C-alpha positions in Angstrom: -124.2 -54.9 146.0 -124.4 -52.2 148.6 -121.0 -50.8 147.5 -122.0 -50.6 143.8 -125.2 -48.7 144.8 -123.3 -46.3 146.9 -120.8 -45.7 144.2 -123.8 -45.1 141.8 -125.3 -42.7 144.4 -122.2 -40.8 144.7 -121.7 -40.4 141.0 -125.2 -39.2 140.4 -125.1 -36.9 143.4 -122.1 -35.2 141.7 -123.7 -35.1 138.4 -126.7 -33.5 139.7 -125.1 -31.2 142.3 -127.2 -32.9 145.1 -126.8 -33.2 148.8 -128.3 -36.0 150.9 -129.9 -35.3 154.2 -130.7 -38.1 156.8 -132.6 -37.7 159.9 -131.2 -39.2 163.1 -133.6 -42.1 162.8 -132.7 -43.3 159.4 -131.2 -46.6 158.8 -127.4 -47.0 159.6 -126.4 -47.2 155.8 -128.4 -44.1 154.9 -126.8 -42.1 157.7 -123.3 -43.3 156.2 -124.1 -42.0 152.7 -125.7 -38.7 154.1 -123.7 -35.2 153.8 -125.6 -34.2 156.9 -127.3 -36.1 159.7 -129.6 -34.4 162.1 -132.9 -33.1 163.4 -135.5 -32.3 160.7 -135.3 -28.4 160.9 -131.6 -28.5 161.4 -131.2 -30.4 158.1 -133.5 -28.0 156.2 -131.6 -25.0 157.5 -128.2 -26.5 156.7 -129.6 -27.0 153.0 -130.1 -23.3 152.7 -126.4 -22.8 153.5 -125.1 -25.2 150.8 -124.6 -24.5 147.0 -126.9 -27.3 145.5 -129.5 -27.8 143.0 -131.1 -31.0 144.5 -131.8 -32.0 148.1 -132.6 -35.8 148.8 -134.4 -35.8 152.2 -134.2 -39.2 153.8 -136.8 -38.5 156.4 -140.8 -38.2 156.2 -143.1 -36.3 154.2 -143.4 -33.2 156.5 -139.6 -32.9 156.8 -139.1 -32.7 152.9 -141.9 -30.1 152.9 -140.0 -28.0 155.4 -137.1 -28.1 153.2 -139.1 -27.1 150.2 -140.5 -24.2 152.3 -136.9 -23.0 153.2 -135.3 -23.9 149.8 -137.9 -22.9 147.1 -135.2 -22.6 144.4 -134.2 -26.3 144.8 -135.6 -29.5 143.9 -136.5 -31.5 146.9 -136.8 -35.1 146.7 -138.4 -37.7 149.2 -137.0 -41.1 148.2 -140.2 -42.9 149.7 -143.4 -41.1 149.1 -145.3 -43.2 151.7 -142.9 -42.1 154.5 -145.4 -40.1 156.6 -145.7 -39.1 160.3 -148.7 -40.5 162.4 -148.5 -37.5 164.6 -148.4 -34.9 161.8 -151.5 -36.9 160.3 -153.6 -36.1 163.5 -154.3 -32.6 162.6 -157.4 -32.3 160.6 -157.4 -29.0 158.7 -160.9 -28.4 158.9 -161.1 -29.1 162.6 -158.0 -26.7 163.3 -159.7 -24.0 161.2 -162.7 -24.5 163.7 -160.3 -24.2 166.6 -158.9 -21.0 165.4 -162.5 -19.6 165.2 -163.3 -20.9 168.6 -160.3 -19.5 170.3 -159.7 -16.2 168.3 -157.3 -14.7 171.0 -155.1 -17.8 171.1 -153.0 -18.2 168.0 -151.5 -21.7 166.8 -148.1 -22.6 167.7 -147.2 -25.6 165.5 -144.6 -28.1 166.1 -142.3 -28.4 163.0 -143.7 -32.0 162.8 -146.7 -30.7 161.0 -147.6 -30.4 157.4 -146.9 -27.3 155.5 -150.7 -26.4 155.5 -150.7 -26.4 159.2 -147.7 -24.3 159.4 -149.4 -21.8 157.0 -152.2 -21.6 159.7 -149.8 -20.9 162.5 -148.4 -17.9 164.3 -145.2 -19.6 164.7 -143.5 -22.8 164.8 -141.5 -24.6 167.3 -139.1 -27.6 167.7 -138.8 -30.0 170.4 -135.8 -28.2 171.7 -137.1 -24.8 171.7 -140.9 -25.2 172.5 -140.9 -23.7 175.9 -138.8 -20.8 174.8 -141.2 -20.2 171.9 -144.4 -20.4 174.2 -142.8 -18.0 176.6 -141.6 -15.5 173.8 -145.0 -15.1 171.8 -147.0 -12.1 172.9 -150.1 -13.9 173.9 -151.3 -15.3 177.1 -153.0 -18.2 175.6 -152.0 -20.4 172.5 -153.3 -23.5 170.6 -150.5 -26.0 170.4 -150.5 -28.6 167.7 -150.0 -31.5 167.4 -148.2 -33.1 170.3 -150.0 -33.2 173.5 -146.8 -34.4 175.4 -144.7 -31.7 174.0 -147.3 -29.3 174.9 -147.3 -30.5 178.6 -143.4 -30.2 178.6 -143.7 -26.6 177.5 -146.6 -25.8 180.2 -144.5 -27.2 183.0 -141.8 -24.7 182.1 -144.0 -21.9 181.2 -146.7 -22.1 183.8 -148.2 -18.5 183.4 -149.3 -19.4 179.7 -152.4 -21.1 178.9 -151.8 -23.9 176.4 -154.8 -25.6 174.5 -153.3 -28.8 173.3 -154.3 -30.8 170.4 -154.7 -34.4 171.2 -151.8 -35.9 169.1 -148.7 -37.9 170.0 -145.9 -39.9 168.6 -146.8 -43.5 168.7 -143.0 -44.5 169.1 -142.4 -42.1 172.0 -145.9 -42.6 173.5 -145.1 -46.3 174.0 -142.7 -45.8 176.7 -144.2 -46.2 180.2 -143.3 -45.4 183.6 -142.3 -48.9 184.4 -140.2 -49.2 181.3 -138.0 -46.4 182.8 -137.8 -48.2 186.2 -136.8 -51.5 184.6 -134.1 -50.0 182.4 -132.7 -48.1 185.4 -132.7 -51.5 187.5 -130.7 -53.1 184.4 -128.3 -50.3 184.1 -128.0 -48.6 187.4 -125.2 -46.5 186.4 -126.6 -45.0 183.3 -128.3 -41.6 182.8 -131.8 -41.7 181.5 -132.1 -39.1 178.5 -135.7 -38.9 177.0 -137.3 -37.0 174.3 -139.8 -34.5 175.2 -142.4 -36.3 173.0 -142.6 -38.9 175.8 -145.4 -39.1 178.6 -145.1 -36.5 181.3 -144.5 -39.6 183.8 -141.6 -40.8 181.8 -140.1 -37.3 181.6 -140.4 -36.9 185.4 -138.0 -39.9 185.8 -135.4 -39.0 183.4 -132.1 -37.4 184.1 -132.2 -35.0 181.0 -134.7 -34.2 178.4 -133.7 -33.2 174.8 -134.5 -33.4 171.2 -132.2 -35.9 169.2 -129.5 -33.4 168.5 -129.8 -32.3 172.0 -129.1 -35.8 173.1 -126.0 -35.9 170.9 -124.5 -32.8 172.3 -125.4 -34.0 175.8 -123.7 -37.4 175.4 -120.5 -35.6 174.0 -120.4 -33.1 176.9 -121.4 -35.4 179.7 -118.8 -36.9 182.1 -121.1 -40.0 182.3 -120.0 -43.3 180.6 -123.4 -45.0 180.3 -126.8 -43.7 178.9 -130.4 -45.0 178.6 -131.9 -43.5 175.4 -135.5 -42.8 175.1 -136.1 -42.2 171.7 -136.2 -44.0 168.3 -133.3 -46.6 168.2 -131.9 -45.1 165.1 -130.4 -42.4 167.2 -128.2 -45.0 169.0 -126.0 -45.7 165.8 -124.9 -42.0 165.7 -124.5 -41.8 169.4 -122.1 -45.0 169.4 -120.3 -43.8 166.2 -119.5 -40.4 167.7 -118.8 -41.5 171.3 -116.9 -44.9 171.0 -115.8 -44.8 174.7 -119.4 -44.5 176.0 -122.3 -47.1 176.2 -125.8 -46.3 175.0 -128.8 -48.6 175.7 -132.4 -48.3 174.2 -134.8 -47.7 176.9 -137.1 -50.0 174.8 -135.6 -52.1 172.0 -138.8 -51.9 169.9 -138.8 -48.1 169.7 -138.9 -48.2 165.8 -140.7 -45.7 163.6 -141.5 -47.8 160.6 -141.8 -44.7 158.5 -138.2 -43.8 159.2 -137.0 -47.3 158.2 -138.7 -47.4 154.6 -135.9 -45.4 153.0 -133.2 -47.7 151.4 -130.1 -47.3 149.4 -132.1 -48.4 146.5 -134.8 -46.0 147.1 -132.1 -43.0 147.2 -130.6 -44.4 144.0 -134.1 -44.2 142.2 -134.8 -40.8 143.8 -131.4 -39.4 142.1 -132.1 -41.5 138.8 -135.8 -40.9 138.2 -136.4 -37.5 140.1 -138.6 -39.4 142.5 -140.4 -38.0 144.4 -140.5 -34.3 144.0 -142.0 -32.4 146.9 -143.6 -29.1 146.2 -145.6 -26.7 148.3 -148.1 -24.5 146.6 -146.6 -20.8 146.8 -149.4 -19.3 148.8 -149.1 -21.8 151.6 -145.2 -21.8 151.2 -145.1 -18.1 151.9 -147.4 -18.4 154.9 -145.5 -21.4 156.4 -142.2 -19.6 155.9 -143.5 -16.6 157.8 -144.4 -18.9 160.7 -140.9 -20.6 160.6 -139.1 -17.3 160.1 -141.1 -15.9 163.3 -139.8 -18.8 165.4 -136.3 -17.8 164.4 -137.0 -14.1 165.3 -138.5 -15.2 168.7 -135.3 -17.1 169.5 -132.8 -14.3 168.7 
């Protein structure tokens, strides 16, 4: 049955001049049918470089929005409309606007894991990989950082001269890792390097051998001389790590590190998206332009 669905997807993809993007946390079979697998912003940028009419984004809502922000002339489809992000949802727009009034000299730096509307209220965006670099580069002594307090803490430790006012949000999947979990994993796999995502708690990050975004973890695993790794992020990444590094071993820091929203997308929903044009993600033009400016400023600050 899966083979039949995959063949149908390939046929429709060709007919519609579509590409399939899959986040690193997606199901194995979704990663296998994707044209590109990676981080959310990395995927949206990749789509700008490809001649296509349709983008099927296998991820969560804010990711499809980002693709729509960067690819306004293409149809962006999110196969499962209920695929959201609990961390992105912590930002209440009304409250954020109140913060902006309360701290007039502290512009908003928003993690890309936010809605288009939050991005539109931001001076610049950042990723989990470049958050410290962006915080350091912005020409302000104080910033509001949304929505991840753990990523804010990670950036603050590397840029102590800046004042960071953090939003009280976090990723439930990464936040579940405790210090004892790291110690336990190290005892089980004493020869393995601990690699964690900067969305993890500060005390977890302190025990890690390396801290990186998901794509950063992929690069680190490839270049490292080590043969064993304990991976502190959503377990979907382990499929890609094992696939690209068959001579190395990868262990989940916790086996229950699963983002339910990332697992909603199935082959059937990708097929339906291509067949029925579901679900089209559109960003109002006034919001899109302001959000695009924040994303573009991030690119400029990195150059």
